[in-house]
C-alpha positions, 0 to 999 in steps of 0.5 A, a space after each residue: 500500500 505504501 509502495 503504491 501511494 509513494 510510487 515506489 517498489 515494495 523493496 524500497 517501502 520495506 526500508 520503513 521497517 529497516 529504518 526503525 530497527 537500524 536506528 534502534 540498533 545503532 543509537 541504543 548504546 549511545 542514547 542509553 548511556 547518556 540517558 543514564 544520567 536522568 531518572 528512569 521516569 524522565 528517560 521513559 517519558 522523554 523517549 515516549 514523547 519522541 516516539 509519539 512524535 515520530 509515529 505522527 510524523 509517519 502518519 502525516 508524511 507527504 513524501 516517502 523520505 519524510 516517512 523514513 525520517 519519522 521512523 528514524 525519530 521513532 526508533 531513537 525514542 524507543 531506544 531511549 525508553 527501552 533500557 529505562 523501562 527494564 532498569 526501572 522494573 529491576 530496581 523497584 521490584 523485590 529481589 524475590 520477585 525480580 524474575 517475574 517482574 522482568 518477565 512481565 515486561 518481556 511478555 508484552 514486549 514479545 507479544 507486541 512485536 508478534 501481534 503488531 504485524 497482523 494487527 497492523 495489517 488489519 488496520 491497513 486493510 480496513 482503513 489506511 496504512 497511515 492509521 497504523 502509525 496514528 493508532 500507535 501514536 494515540 495508544 502510546 500517548 495514553 500510556 505516556 499520560 498514565 506513566 507520568 501520573 502513576 510511575 512511582 517508587 524510584 529510589 535511584 539517584 542519577 549520577 551527576 557531574 559525569 562527563 559525556 565522554 566518561 559515560 560513553 567510555 564506561 559503557 564501552 568498557 562493559 565489553 571487557 566483561 566476559 559474561 556480558 559479552 557472551 550473554 549479549 552475543 547469545 541474544 543476538 543469535 537467539 533473536 536471529 533465530 526467532 524474529 529473522 525466521 518469523 519474517 518469512 513465516 507467512 510466506 512459508 506457511 502460505 506456500 506450503 499449506 495455502 493459508 489465507 490472510 485470516 488464518 495467518 493472523 490467527 496463527 500469529 495470535 497463537 504465536 503471540 500468546 505462546 510468547 507471553 506464556 513463555 516469558 511469564 513462566 520463565 520469570 517464575 523459573 528464574 525466581 525459583 533458581 535464585 531462591 535455591 541458590 542456583 544461576 539461570 544459565 541452565 535454563 538458557 541452555 535448555 531454551 536455546 536447544 528447544 528453540 533450535 528444535 522448534 525451528 527445525 519442526 516449524 520450517 521443515 515439517 509438511 504436517 500442518 499442526 506440527 509446523 504450527 506447534 513448532 512456531 509456537 514452541 520457538 516463540 515460547 522458549 525464545 521469549 523465555 530465553 530473552 527474558 532470562 538474559 535480561 533479568 541477568 543483565 539488569 540484576 548483575 550490571 549494577 549502576 551500568 544496567 541501563 547501558 548494558 540493556 542498551 547494548 543488549 537491545 542493540 544486539 537484538 535488533 541487529 540479530 533480526 536485521 542480519 539474520 533476515 538478510 542471511 536467511 534471504 540469501 537461501 531458498 525459502 523452505 529449502 534445507 539450507 533455510 532450515 539448517 541456517 535457522 536451526 543453527 541460530 538457535 543452536 549457537 545461542 544454546 552453545 554460547 549460553 553453555 559457555 557462559 554457564 561454565 565460565 560463570 561457575 568457574 569464576 564463582 568457584 575460582 577454578 580456571 576455565 581451562 580446567 573445567 
């Protein structure tokens, strides 16, 4: 629809998606580090205002170039808002309930991404693609007002009198932390496994089973529900691990392995119900994987949790973009497509296993090469 209105190709129109994701992935570490000098509430509200402005800009854009500018603006606002949300939840939740608190954010984050596509398609089909952006702006404005009125309980005092260069260098210094580097890298592959592969799910299901748009929308709803359930269950399991004195890395290894299995079934099976089950399983355990990793980063990075989450969010969006590009080089539904998609999940599981060994070796003060 956008391509027809702006007299361009579908490929060019798809840049409106890439513009948001690439902006988020690029500016998230910088914006997240600089916004750490604000209260979490201020960072969330400021980011939300910028996001709403970007969405309205898109809804009213008379030219495609201005639409892209609006997407860039919205991506920058989301990049400021995201790390502050994760950090606020971690800092205000009771220690015994932190996993569940983070998982609730992850559940709605996953459901929003998954359900947003079919919901946007319905709005565009019944009204106009411009109303998709307008609806997002209106909904975000309502939430913004609620946040301004009700967001309380923050006890953190933002650091003052820190130079911008020092803040950025401190954020970059996170990469010297081996656990941080491994966790963020694992999340890159986990996101490539989930969302990059899901980009092709509609075309794959249509080609293999001939599903209608309505049927694909229902499958998307089921996948979104699986995402929410997986994230919420993961939060409970993380809290159980902490209460028993264990880390959550074993959970991550299991999630990664299950994600690889789900992708194999989803992309290779010629049995309808089995393929659909594979997609639901992939997103349920994938949400659990990301939720568990986010809890670890926000709980262990101390005053650097917001910059840490910024880098992690950047890796998530980069994983989606790069994974989509690589999968696009293969033939849809081919063995190569399945092998690559499954490999993303397997690498995430493998990296989580390395984190688990490294973390346990560090705790017991045993050199890693002896484990």
